[in-house]
N, C-alpha and C positions, 0 to 999 in steps of 0.2 A: 442488477442485484437479485433478479426472479432467478438467474442460474442458481449464485449462491446458496439462494434458500431451498432451489430443488435437489440439489447434489447432495446438502445437509440431511434432506429429509432421504435421500437414498442411502446415507450412511449413519447417520444417528437415531439414537432413542437414548431415554434414560437410561443411565447406567455405562453408556458411553463416553469415549474421551477424547478430546480432540488435544492434542499438543502443538503449542506455535511458539512466538514468542511474542513479550510485551515492550513497547507498543505496538500494537497492529491496528487496521482496520475494526473499529469498534462495532460497526455494522452487523459484523460478520461473528464477531464477538458476542454481540446480544441476541443473535440468532440462533448461537451456539445452545446459550443457556434457555433459549424459549424453547427447544428440543427437549430440555430436560438433559442435557447431558453435561459432561464435564471440560472447563476449558482450564488448561495446565500449562500455563505459560513460563519458558526459557525468559528470565529479567536480563533485558538491555539495562546496563548500567552507566550512570552520568559520568563518571569516573573515566569512561572507557570514551566518551562522548557520542554515548549510545551505538556504537557500532556492533553489527553483529559479525561475532565471529562462527564460520560455519561449521568449522570442527566441532566448535565447545557446544552448538548446539547439538549434532549431530551426536555427540558422547552423552549428552542430557538425555536425547530420544532412546536411545542403547541402554541407559540406567535408568530409565523410568520406572517406578515398581510395579505399576499396572500393566494393565492391556493398555496398547495403543491402536484406538479405530483410524484416526484421522490425523496425518500432519497438515497443518496450513500452513504456507508460506507465501506472502504477498511481497511482489517484485516487478517494480519498484515497493518498496516498503511505505506503507499510509501510517504514521505521517513523519516520518523522516524526510523519505525521499531516495534513501539508500538504497544501491544497484550491487544485488549478487551478481558474479561471475558465471558461465557455465559450470565449470568444474565445481564452483562451491555449489550450485544447483545441484548437479549429479550426485554429491556427497550427501545432499538431505534425501535425493530421491531413493539412494542406495539403503541411508540409514531408517526410512519409513519402511523399506521390504525385508529389511532384518526382524521388523516389527512384525511385519505383514500388516502391515495399515496402507489404506491409499494416502496420498498425498496429493492437494491441492495447491496448486501455483497459479494468484490471483495474479494475473496481469493486466487491472483496469488502468494504469497509466503506463504500459508496454511500450507504447508509440514514442514516450521521451528516454527509453534507453537504446541502447546498441542492441540492432536486431539478433545480432550471434546472442547474446545474452537471456533470449526468451528460452522459455523450456518446450518449445514446439519442436526444436530439433530432437528432444528425445522421447516426444510421442509415437509409438509404435517398436519401441524398443522395452520400454515397461508395461506391463499390465496392469499397474495399481495407479499410474498417472493420471490425472486430469488437469488442462491448463486451461484458465478462465478467461477471456477477451472480453473487454466493451468497447464499444462505438462512442461513448459518450466522451472520454478524455479529450483525446490526441486528435478525433475525427469529428469533435464538436457537435456529435448528435445526442447530447442530452436529453432533449424532448422528445426523440424518436425511442429510447427507453431499448435499445438495442445490445446486444451482446452474442457468443457463440461460445461454445465449449468444446474442447477435444478432447478424447482419450480412448481407451480399448474398446473393442467393438461389441464385447459381451456388457462391459457396463454403461455404453451408450444405450443399448438397446434397453437395459434395465431403467435407464435415466429419462428415457422418451416416454417412458409408461407414467410416469408423474409429472410430464409436464404439461401446465391446464390447457383447455382447447382456447382458442382465438389467442394464445399467446403472443405478442407483437404481431403487427398489421402488415400487408402487403406491398403497402408504399414503403415504409422502414426497411423492409427486407430486400426489395429492387433498390433501395439508395444504398443500402449498406454493402451489397455486392459489388454494384458499379464502385463504390469508394474504397472497397477492397483491392479491385482488379485495377485500380489508377492509383494504387498506395502513393507511390513515390510522388505525384504530382499533389495527392491531395495533401498528405504531412511534408510537403519540402519545406525544409529550414526552420521546424518544429524545433529540434534540438538544438539548432546553434542558436537562433534568438532566446529560449529560454536560458542557456548557459550565459549569454552575452547579459540578460535581466540579472540572474541569478550573482555574478560577478561583480556587479555593481552594489547591489545589497550587501553582499559579504566585504567588500571594502569599505563601506559605509561601518559595519558592525565592527569591523578587526579593531581590537585593543580594548573594546567597551563591555560593560557590565551585561550586554547582551550576546549571548554565545550562540553559534550554530551547530546543533547535533552534524553528525559523519552525513552525508548525503551524496547525490549526485549533481553536478552543476545541472545538467540538462533537464532534470525534473522539475514540475513548477510547483513542487510542494517540498516544504519543509518544517522542521521542527527548531525553533529557539528557546532558550533558556537562560535562566538566569541562577546564578547561583545559589542565592538568598532563597529558603524553601516557604519564607512568607511572605515573599512578592507576587502579587497577584496580575501576574502578567500580561493575562487578556483584557484587564483594566487597563493596566496602563496603556496599553494601544489604544483600547476603547476611547480614553482621555485623550490621544493624540489623534484620534479620528479614524484610527485604521480597524478594520473587521478581521477578527481571528478567530479560531476554534480553542478554547480551553485545553491544556493538557490534561484536566480533570477529566475530560470526557473520555478518555483513553485508560486501560490498563497499564500500570507499571508509575503513571505519569501523575505530576501535581500541578496546582494552579501557579508554579512557578515557570511555566513552558507553556506555548503555544505553537500549533499550526498553521503557518502562514503561507496562504496561495497566492501565486504571483497574478498581478491585473495585465490588461489588454496593455500594448505597448504604449498608446498615449498617455495611460495613467502611471507608468514607472515613475515620472519625473514628482508627481505627487505622493507615490509611496516611498521613494525615498526622502522626502523632504518631512512626513510625517514621522518616518520611523526614525529621522534623526532627532525629534523632538521628543518619540519616547524613550531614546538613549540618553540624550540629555537629562529627561525629568529624572532616570534612575542613577545617574552618576551625581545629580546634586543631592540627593537622597542620602548619599553615602557619605 
């Protein structure tokens, strides 16, 4: 999170505009507002199952009627878990360039998508691209508060001026470097395990009133929703014994949606049992 906040200080101020798409990582959007900037989202639509069309988003950026200072992309997306392919990411990088805007690609959940989908491959090719990575998700180092950013040399020199002193600690940095050097063994099986658990969840919910938004099976978060906007889906899951994040926490969503995070392997049978309770309770209301 510190990296996101710092890069916002680099680019944002009152009167500046960030173009993104909704729903997106809500803490980033909150900080945009804290900086006094405007967040202008391209809305993902329920009839499209909340799938992001990169070409349509690029057209939105091109046609935006005011100056665009930052384009924000989270890949994988939080809360849907959907993943943009390399050609889609480059389409957005080029759209930002046409507007003279920086583009931030937030890959906090990046270890859960195929490596070729990472925007790191474009660093060095574009002087307005910044890629943000976290060690909290795939590497399981949330308590260490560790991440990193890659971008153009001149921009990174300005970024370093804003980094607060004592940012991170020596132990966390040493551990992070060691895990990156042994990345294959550190996250071995991560994608396949998440995909296997998600397939069980999708099979359970198939055909019922709780729908799964467009997503990538390998990503451990997903957006669940029901067609009835009056249903408080977070409360439905709470009564069934499952903790979720209400869609009301995200711009562009309502209470009839939730973000669900996959549990540990040993807790998956319990999640399936309780999700079935939630599904049946909704079915009984119809």
